[in-house]
N, C-alpha and C positions, 0 to 999 in steps of 0.2 A: 458359817466360817469354819474351815478345818481347824482342828486343834494344832498346837505348835509342832508336835511330833510328826503329824501328817503333812503339815505345810512344809516343814523342812525337808521331808522326803528323802533324807540321806543320813539319818542319825543313828542307825543300828549299831554302827561301830562304836559310837560314843556311849550309847546307852548300855551296851553289853560289854563292854570292855571298860610315821609319820611313815677340722671336720675333716672332718677330713684333715689328715696331716699332709700338707702339700709342701713341695720343695721350696716355694717362695716364702713360706712361713718362717719367721726368724728362728734359727737353731738355738738361739740363746733363751727362747721362751720355755721355761720349765713347767712341767706338770706339777700341779699341787699334789701333796701327799695323798689327797683323797681320790685321785683319778689316775689310772694307769693307761699307757698308750695301747691302742689296737693297731695291728699291723696292716690289715686289708683296707684298701681305699673303698669307700662306699660307692664310688662311681664304677666299680668293677661289677656291680649287680647287672646281670644280663636282662635284656628286654625280652622276656618270655611271658606267655599268657598265663601260665599257671606255675606256682611254686608251692608245693605242699598242699595244704587244705584249701587255700583260696588263691584267686588270681593275684598277680603282682599289679600294683597300680602305679609303680614308679616307671612310667612309660616315656617320660621326657626329662631325664635328669640334666641339670645344667652344670657348667663349670663353676667352681667356687667363686663367690662374689663377696668381698669384704666391704663393699661400699655401704656406709652407714651402719656398720656392725662392729666398730672398733672397740666398744666398751667390754671390759671383762665383767663377769657376774658381779663382782664387788663394786666396780665403777657404776654399773647400771643400777644396782640396788641403791646407791647413794643418790641417784637422780629421782628415785621414787619416794615421795614424802609420806603420803597417806593413801591407803587403798580402801575400796568399797566393792562389795559384790553386787552384780546385777542378778540377785538371787531369785529362784523360783520363776524364771522367765524363759530362758532358752533351753533349760534342762527339763521342762515339763513336756508331756506328750505332744502338745501343740503350743507354739510360742505364746506366752502370756495367759494361758488358760488358768493358771494358778494365781494370776495377778489382775486379770481383767484389763490388761494393758500390754501391748507390745512395746518394744524399745523404739525410741525415736531419737533423731539427732538433737532435738531440742532438749530432751532429757539428759543426754550426754553433756551438753553445754551447761545445763542447770547443775549437774553433779560437780562439774569442775568449778563453777561459781561458788559452790558450798565449801570448797577447800580441798577436794580430792584430786590428785593428779594421776592416780593409778586405779584401774578397774580389773576385777576378776570376772570373767564370763563363764559360769558353769554351763556346760553344753551337752545336750542329748544328741547322740549320733546313731548309736546302735539300736536303741529302743524302738523308736518310731520313725526314723528318717533313712531307712534303707530302701532304695528302689528295687534292689534284688537281694533279699536276705540270704539266699543261698550262696551268693558270691560276696557278701558283705560290701555291697556297692552302695555308697551314700548318694542320696538324691541330689542331683546337681543344683536344683532350685534351692535346697537347704544350704548347701555349701556356699552358694552365692549370697544367700541372705545373711549368713554368719559373717562372710567377708564384708558385706555392706556395713554391718554394725562395727566390726573391727576398724573399718575405714573411717567411720565417723569419729571414733576415739582417737585414732592416729592423726587425723586431720586437725583435731583440736588439741594436739600436743599432749595427749594422755597416753600413759603406758598401759598395756593390756596383757593380762594373763589368761590365755584360752586353754581350756582343758577338755578331756573326756570325763564327764561327771559321773554321778551314780549310775545313770543309764540302766535303771532297773536291776542293777547288781551283777551284770554279766562278768565283770572283772572283780569288783570289790568282794563278792561273796565266793570267789573261786580261786583263791591263792592256795593252790593244792597241787600235788604231784599228778593227780589223776586228770586235772584240767589244764595242766601247764602247757602242753603242746597246742591245744586248741586256742587257749587264751593268747598265747604269743602270736599265733598265726592271725587271729582276728585283730589284735592290737596293731600288728604290722600293716595289715590291709587298711585299717582305718586311718592310721597316721600317715601312710603314703599319700592318701587322698587329701587329708586335711593340710598336710605340709605343702603339697604341690599347689593347692589352691591359694594358700596364704604366703607363698614363697617370696613374693616381691616386696612385702612390707619390711621396713628397716627394723632396727633394734627396739623400737617402741613396742613391738609384739614379741612376747615370749610364750612358749608352749609348756603346759603341765600335763604329764602323761596320764594321770588318773585322778582320783579324788580321795576316798578314804578306804584304802585296801585293808580288809580285815586280816590282821596278822597277830598271832599270839606267841610265837616262838621262833627260835633261830632257823629251824628248817623252813618255815614259811617265809622268813625274811630272805633266805637265799633264793626262793622261788620268786618273791617280789622283785629282787634285784634282777632276775632274768627278764621280768616284764619291763623294768626300767631300761635295761640295755636294748631290748627290742624296740622300745619307743625311741631311744636315742639314735640307734642305727637307722631306723625308718626315716626319721627326720633328716639326718645328715645325708642319707643316700639320695635325696632329691636335689641336693646341690644348691647352687645360687646362694642367696643370703642365708638359707637354712644351714649351710655348711658352718656358719659361725654364730648361729642364733643361740641365745641363752635359753636353757631348758631347766625345768623344775621337776624334781622327783620327790615323791611323798614318803614320809616316814611311816612305819607300821601303824595302821589305823589312824594315821596322822595324829597320834597321841604323843604329847611331849615326853612323857615318862617312858613309854615303850620305845620311842625313837632314841632317847638317850641310852637305853639299855641294849637294844637289839640292832640298831643301825650302825654297825662298827666298820663297815666298808662302804664306799661310794661305788655306784655302777661305773663301768668303764666308758670313757668318752675319748674320742680321738683328738679333740681340741682342748687345749688347756684352759682351765679357769672359766668355764662357761656353764657350770651347773649351780643350781640353788636347791635348797631343801624346803619342803613345806610341812608344817604342822598346823593343827587346829586346836582351839582351847575353849571348852565350855565348862570349865571347873568352877564350882561344883555343879554337876548335871542336875541335882535336885533343885537348885536355885535357877539355873538358866533355861533348861528345856523340859523339865518335868512339870507340866502345867495342867495335865488333865486327870489329876487324882494321884493318890499314893499308890505305890507298886511294891512288889515283894522285895526289891533291892533298896528301897529308900522312900522316905516321906518328903513331900514337897517342902521346900524352904522358901519363905517369903522375904527373909531379912538376912543381909550379908554384910560383913565388914566391921571394922573397928568403930565402935560408937553407934552402930546401927541395929543392935539386937533389941527386939521388942520386949517390953515388960507386959504389954497387953496380951500378946500371943506368943509366949516364949517357946511353945512347942513347935513353932514354925521358924525358929532361928536356925541358921546354918550350923551344922555340927562338924563340918570339915571343909576343906578347900577354900580357906580364906587367904588373907594376904601372904602369910608365910609359905603356903603351898605354891601359890602363883610365883613368888620370888624364887623358890627352889627350882620349879620347872624351867623358868626362863634363864636362870643362872646356868643350869646344866646344859641347855641348848646353846647358850653363848659359848661356854667353854669347849663344847665338843665340836661345834661347827663354825660359828661366827669368828671366834678367835683364831681359827685355822684357815680363814679366807674363804669360807663357804657361806654365802648369804642364806638367811632363813626367812621364809614368808610365813606369817601367821595368817593363813589363807581364809580362816573363818573364826569369828568369835562374836557372841551376842548374848544378851539376856533380855527377856521380854517382860513387859509390864503386865501385871495381873489386874485387869480392870473390867468394867462392865462392857466395854467395846471388844476387847480381845478375848476375854474368857469370863463370862458372868457367873459361871458355876463355882468358881473358887476365888473368892475375893478376900484379900487381907483385911483383918480388922483394924490394923494400924497402917492405913493406906499411905500416909505421909512418910512413914519410916520405910515402907516398901519402895516407894518411888525414889527416895534418897539412896536406898541400897542399890537399886538398878543403876542409877546415875553414877554412884561411886564405883561400882564394879566395872562399868564401861570405861570410866576415866582411868581406873587403876590398871586394867588390862592394856589399854592403849599406851599409857605412860610407861609401864614397865617393859612392854615390848620394845618401844623405841629406845628406852634406856639400855637395853641389852642388845641393841643392833638388829632387832627383828622388825620386819615391816608388817604392820597390821592392816588387814582387810576386813572391815566390819561386814557382818552377814546381814545385808539389808534386803528385806522381802516385802516391803510395802508398809511396815509399821511406822517407820520414821519419815519416809518421803512418799509423797503422792505422785506416782509416775504419770498418771493420766493428765494431771494439771500442773505438774512441776512446782509444787509447793511443799513446804516443810510441815509435817503433821506432828512431830515430836521435837520441839525446839530444844528442850533440856537434854535430850539424848544426843542430838547433834552437837550441842555446846560441850557435853562431856567428852565426846570424841575429839573435837577440835582442840579443846584445852589439854587433853592428854597427849596430843601429838606435838605439843610445843615444848 
């Protein structure tokens, strides 16, 4: 079994460090303070074979269609009760090779029965699913496979957040002036294809432009905003229901603290009140994802939270990132975004058990206290996210649920999530 850091396959940012305006649209509908109007109509994009570095794939734009798309971002977020990731599945080089199981409709139904009504589908597009890499052309078989999975979710009345995930870091590791032109061109090409393929789904489907873009300062944040705006314009330009689709943009490194500090303007969108923000939280990383030995920046922590520090193994107690830090992170995000009418997704959060099955090389001496710590962390993150108006998506990669057989593997973990969501 791969260690947690390799299994997760997208944690560098965590470890080293968040439609067109048409005449018929009501003139009384105001922009939120977070989004300014753009003047050009996305349907003005010309049908030409090449624009800049890559071909245009917006070859069949449709007239705006608001059918089934009436909810604002705030209204849609209120319909999403509890989220879960189909993690390490469609973002792997081949679907399911990190899971030994592809997604099935029966699994979608099983997840809904467990209490989740929203799923996040991390997806690989650029890494191993280009039929013509030189033209950034996505394999149509893969586009249709992703569409099939989205369709299963929507048919079962589940909301779906579909993204361009880590994808071997083509965007995440290149938020820079040197790469800005190429990244924007590639992002445009990808999202024109994705959005066109998924255009007919109603508001149950939302798009997220990227995953964990590594950003450290205001200069990089400005570049990231250009990526966000490229994503938004590409989706809107395809028309149809995409003209009114809710879209999700990521905070710098999807880190709550960086997002609070650096994300001081929202990207421009032509349609009012259709944007959400995404952050992730693995605080403290020494407890949640550092599982394969101590490193230069920290020692593994096995015990977390009030009343859970071990007297048997005190050197493995968490020394930072406990309840007070979580409270501050979520309070800041609420004040900066949620209270201003900008919904926030906690797109990923999880802590893994250290046991003989998951990692036999580093076993807590006080296993009962460790397991209680993991349960309490999971409950607390879920509860505090909901309390602050943030929608939690648990990062599930096969430790809690058995996807091949549709059974619960870790009932106490599931119980902690469900209890925290109420």
